[in-house]
C-alpha positions as CSV (number, residue, x, y, z in Angstrom):
1,M,-77.7,14.2,-106.0
2,N,-77.1,13.9,-109.7
3,C,-78.6,16.5,-111.7
4,A,-77.9,16.9,-115.6
5,N,-77.5,20.2,-117.0
6,D,-76.0,22.2,-119.7
7,S,-75.3,25.9,-118.5
8,T,-73.8,26.7,-122.1
9,N,-77.2,26.4,-123.5
10,G,-79.1,27.6,-120.7
11,L,-81.0,24.1,-120.3
12,L,-83.1,23.1,-117.3
13,Y,-83.3,19.5,-116.2
14,P,-85.4,17.6,-113.4
15,C,-83.4,16.7,-110.6
16,S,-85.4,13.9,-108.6
17,K,-88.7,15.6,-107.8
18,L,-87.3,19.2,-108.0
19,W,-86.1,21.5,-110.6
20,F,-83.2,23.6,-110.6
21,I,-82.7,26.8,-112.9
22,V,-79.2,26.8,-114.7
23,A,-79.9,30.1,-116.9
24,S,-79.8,33.2,-114.4
25,S,-82.8,35.3,-114.7
26,N,-83.8,38.4,-113.1
27,L,-87.6,37.7,-114.0
28,K,-89.9,37.8,-111.1
29,L,-93.2,35.6,-110.8
30,S,-96.4,36.6,-109.1
31,V,-98.7,33.8,-108.2
32,L,-102.1,35.2,-107.9
33,I,-104.8,32.9,-106.2
34,P,-108.6,34.2,-105.5
35,F,-110.1,32.2,-102.6
36,F,-113.6,31.9,-101.8
37,N,-114.9,29.3,-99.1
38,E,-111.6,27.1,-99.9
39,A,-111.1,25.8,-96.2
40,G,-108.6,22.9,-96.2
41,N,-107.0,23.7,-99.5
42,I,-104.9,26.6,-98.4
43,A,-102.0,25.1,-96.7
44,P,-101.5,22.1,-99.1
45,L,-101.7,24.5,-102.1
46,L,-99.4,27.2,-100.8
47,E,-97.0,24.5,-99.6
48,E,-96.9,22.9,-102.9
49,V,-96.3,26.3,-104.7
50,H,-93.4,27.2,-102.5
51,T,-91.8,23.7,-102.9
52,V,-92.4,23.6,-106.7
53,L,-91.2,27.1,-107.5
54,G,-88.1,27.0,-105.3
55,G,-85.1,28.7,-107.1
56,I,-87.6,31.1,-108.9
57,S,-88.1,34.7,-107.5
58,F,-91.6,34.6,-106.7
59,E,-94.4,36.1,-104.6
60,V,-97.8,34.7,-103.9
61,I,-101.0,37.0,-103.7
62,C,-103.9,35.7,-102.1
63,V,-107.3,37.3,-102.2
64,N,-109.9,36.2,-99.8
65,D,-113.2,37.0,-101.5
66,A,-115.2,37.5,-98.2
67,S,-115.3,33.8,-97.2
68,A,-117.9,32.6,-94.8
69,D,-115.6,29.5,-93.6
70,T,-112.3,29.3,-92.2
71,T,-110.5,30.6,-95.3
72,G,-109.5,33.8,-93.5
73,E,-107.9,32.0,-90.5
74,E,-105.9,29.5,-92.8
75,L,-104.7,32.3,-95.1
76,A,-103.3,34.2,-91.8
77,Q,-101.5,31.1,-90.7
78,A,-100.1,30.9,-94.2
79,K,-98.9,34.4,-94.0
80,E,-97.3,33.8,-90.8
81,K,-95.5,30.5,-92.2
82,Y,-94.4,32.4,-95.4
83,P,-94.1,36.2,-94.3
84,D,-91.7,37.0,-97.1
85,T,-93.6,35.8,-99.8
86,V,-97.1,35.6,-99.1
87,T,-99.5,38.8,-99.2
88,V,-103.1,38.3,-98.2
89,L,-105.9,40.9,-99.3
90,T,-109.4,40.4,-98.0
91,H,-112.6,41.9,-99.7
92,V,-115.0,43.4,-97.0
93,A,-117.9,42.1,-99.3
94,R,-118.1,39.1,-101.7
95,S,-117.3,40.6,-105.2
96,G,-116.5,37.7,-107.5
97,K,-113.6,36.1,-109.1
98,S,-112.7,38.7,-111.6
99,A,-112.8,41.4,-108.8
100,A,-110.7,39.4,-106.7
101,L,-108.2,38.9,-109.6
102,F,-108.0,42.7,-110.1
103,T,-107.7,43.3,-106.3
104,G,-104.5,41.1,-106.5
105,L,-103.3,42.9,-109.7
106,K,-103.0,46.3,-108.0
107,S,-100.3,44.4,-105.7
108,V,-98.3,42.2,-107.9
109,T,-94.8,43.2,-108.6
110,G,-93.7,40.4,-111.0
111,D,-93.0,40.5,-114.4
112,W,-95.7,37.7,-115.0
113,V,-98.6,36.8,-113.1
114,Q,-99.7,33.1,-112.6
115,L,-103.4,32.7,-111.9
116,L,-104.3,29.5,-110.0
117,D,-107.6,28.4,-108.7
118,G,-107.9,28.1,-105.0
119,D,-109.2,24.3,-105.3
120,G,-106.1,22.7,-106.1
121,Q,-107.1,21.7,-109.5
122,N,-104.5,23.5,-111.2
123,D,-101.0,22.1,-111.0
124,P,-98.1,24.3,-110.0
125,A,-95.8,22.0,-111.6
126,D,-97.2,23.1,-114.9
127,T,-96.2,26.7,-113.7
128,R,-92.6,25.5,-113.2
129,R,-92.3,23.6,-116.6
130,I,-93.9,26.5,-118.6
131,W,-91.5,29.1,-116.8
132,N,-88.3,26.7,-117.5
133,E,-89.3,26.3,-121.0
134,I,-90.7,29.3,-122.3
135,I,-90.3,32.2,-120.0
136,A,-86.8,31.9,-118.4
137,P,-85.0,31.3,-121.8
138,G,-86.8,34.6,-123.2
139,A,-90.4,34.6,-124.2
140,P,-91.4,36.3,-127.4
141,A,-92.0,39.9,-126.8
142,L,-95.5,40.0,-128.0
143,L,-96.5,36.9,-126.0
144,G,-99.1,38.1,-123.6
145,I,-100.8,34.9,-122.4
146,I,-100.0,31.3,-121.9
147,A,-103.5,29.7,-121.2
148,G,-103.8,26.3,-119.9
149,R,-105.5,23.6,-122.0
150,R,-106.5,20.5,-119.8
151,T,-105.3,17.2,-120.9
152,S,-108.3,15.6,-119.1
153,R,-111.1,16.7,-117.1
154,N,-112.1,15.7,-113.5
155,D,-115.6,16.8,-113.9
156,S,-119.0,15.3,-114.9
157,G,-119.7,14.0,-118.3
158,F,-122.4,16.7,-118.4
159,K,-120.2,19.3,-117.3
160,W,-117.6,18.4,-119.9
161,L,-120.2,18.4,-122.6
162,Q,-121.3,22.1,-121.7
163,S,-117.9,23.3,-121.4
164,R,-117.1,21.7,-124.8
165,V,-120.2,23.3,-126.6
166,A,-119.6,26.8,-124.7
167,N,-115.7,26.9,-125.9
168,G,-116.8,26.1,-129.3
169,V,-119.5,28.9,-129.5
170,R,-117.1,31.3,-127.7
171,R,-114.2,30.6,-130.1
172,F,-116.2,30.9,-133.3
173,C,-117.7,34.4,-132.1
174,L,-114.6,35.8,-130.5
175,K,-111.6,34.3,-132.7
176,D,-109.6,34.1,-129.4
177,D,-107.1,31.3,-130.2
178,A,-108.1,29.4,-127.3
179,K,-109.8,26.0,-127.0
180,D,-110.3,25.8,-123.0
181,T,-110.9,29.2,-121.5
182,G,-112.7,27.4,-118.5
183,C,-109.2,26.1,-117.2
184,G,-108.0,28.4,-114.4
185,F,-104.5,28.0,-115.2
186,K,-103.4,31.5,-116.9
187,L,-100.0,32.8,-117.0
188,I,-100.0,36.5,-118.2
189,R,-97.6,39.1,-118.8
190,T,-98.2,41.8,-116.3
191,T,-98.1,44.6,-118.7
192,A,-100.6,42.8,-120.9
193,F,-102.8,42.1,-117.9
194,R,-102.8,46.0,-116.9
195,D,-104.0,46.7,-120.4
196,L,-107.4,44.8,-119.7
197,P,-110.7,46.5,-119.0
198,Y,-112.5,45.3,-115.9
199,F,-115.9,43.9,-115.8
200,A,-117.8,41.1,-113.9
201,S,-116.9,37.6,-115.1
202,M,-114.1,38.9,-117.7
203,H,-111.7,36.2,-116.3
204,R,-113.8,33.9,-118.7
205,F,-112.5,35.8,-121.7
206,F,-108.8,36.6,-120.8
207,P,-107.4,35.2,-124.0
208,A,-110.0,37.3,-126.2
209,L,-109.3,40.4,-124.3
210,I,-105.5,39.8,-124.3
211,K,-105.9,39.5,-128.1
212,R,-107.9,42.7,-128.2
213,A,-105.2,44.6,-126.4
214,G,-102.8,43.6,-129.3
215,W,-100.8,40.9,-127.6
216,D,-100.3,37.1,-128.7
217,V,-102.2,34.1,-127.2
218,Q,-100.5,30.7,-126.8
219,E,-101.8,27.5,-125.2
220,E,-100.2,24.9,-123.3
221,Y,-101.6,21.5,-122.3
222,V,-101.9,21.3,-118.4
223,N,-102.7,18.7,-115.7
224,D,-106.2,19.2,-114.3
225,R,-106.6,17.5,-110.7
226,E,-109.5,16.6,-108.6
227,R,-110.6,19.4,-106.2
228,W,-109.3,18.6,-102.7
229,H,-111.7,19.9,-100.4
230,G,-115.2,21.6,-100.7
231,S,-117.5,22.3,-103.6
232,S,-117.7,23.9,-107.0
233,K,-119.1,27.5,-106.7
234,Y,-120.8,27.4,-110.0
235,G,-124.0,25.8,-111.2
236,F,-125.4,24.9,-114.6
237,I,-128.2,27.6,-114.8
238,S,-125.9,30.4,-113.4
239,R,-123.3,29.7,-115.6
240,L,-125.4,29.5,-118.7
241,G,-127.4,32.6,-118.0
242,A,-124.3,34.6,-117.3
243,G,-122.4,33.1,-120.0
244,I,-124.8,34.1,-122.8
245,V,-125.1,37.6,-121.4
246,D,-121.4,38.0,-121.2
247,L,-120.4,36.6,-124.6
248,L,-122.9,39.1,-126.2
249,G,-121.2,41.9,-124.3
250,M,-117.8,40.6,-125.4
251,I,-118.8,40.4,-129.1
252,W,-119.7,44.0,-128.9
253,L,-116.5,44.9,-127.2
254,V,-114.2,43.0,-129.5
255,R,-115.9,44.6,-132.6
256,R,-115.2,48.0,-131.2
257,G,-111.5,47.3,-131.4
258,G,-108.6,47.8,-129.0
259,Q,-106.4,50.7,-127.7
260,G,-103.7,52.4,-129.6
261,V,-100.0,52.0,-129.3
262,A,-97.6,55.2,-129.7
263,A,-94.6,54.8,-131.6
264,E,-92.5,56.4,-128.9
265,W,-93.2,53.8,-126.5
266,N,-91.0,50.8,-125.6
267,D,-93.7,48.7,-126.6
268,P,-93.4,45.5,-129.0
269,R,-96.9,46.0,-130.2
270,A,-95.5,49.3,-132.0
271,N,-93.7,47.2,-134.5
272,R,-96.4,44.9,-135.7
């Protein structure tokens, strides 16, 4: 197998369909995936994550948000298959995506947290590429989040249009430096993630909340795939009503400012 590399410059090159890290790193990645009624998606997604991220120190935190199908059984099988990397947490009652993410956040041990949706639409290959290109070589100290921006959409034209309008309105109101917050792909510095306040549906505003906490936001183009199994959990009316209320709350929150940073802390934000 011929693999091109340049260990002097710490470059990372593709070798066939796999990736190899040349530069050594002590960084650890936590992949956090919320699941609600995602039967049929668990096994292929976790197998893909383990294949693509081979060579990186990583863990996978799976949060089952009280699914009513066979998601729980399939997660148990995944835990049995990958006992050293997979952790499964199960909500006793359905609490929503934001709650599932914060449940998982309490258990992560990595320096960075990769958020992936449980339907297979986010591509773990983007995680590997961004890790190799930005994180492993040494990400900027103030970088708090790398938010995915989909290169194409596998949704209906109407859903694309409503997302386009919603993103424009949100960006105008919050100045969050993000053009596609509806994309589930988010790579977040763990310390920045833990600076965020929790409220229902806050996952829709990660870039704005990260920026409010004093961290920088960066967008990277990512792949958007078709859902493998099941159906979307969000309808137009529910998204519209909740979105308006949540946006008004975010406008209020952002205008109230963020938290302070002490000069004595080993915190890059102290030097802004």
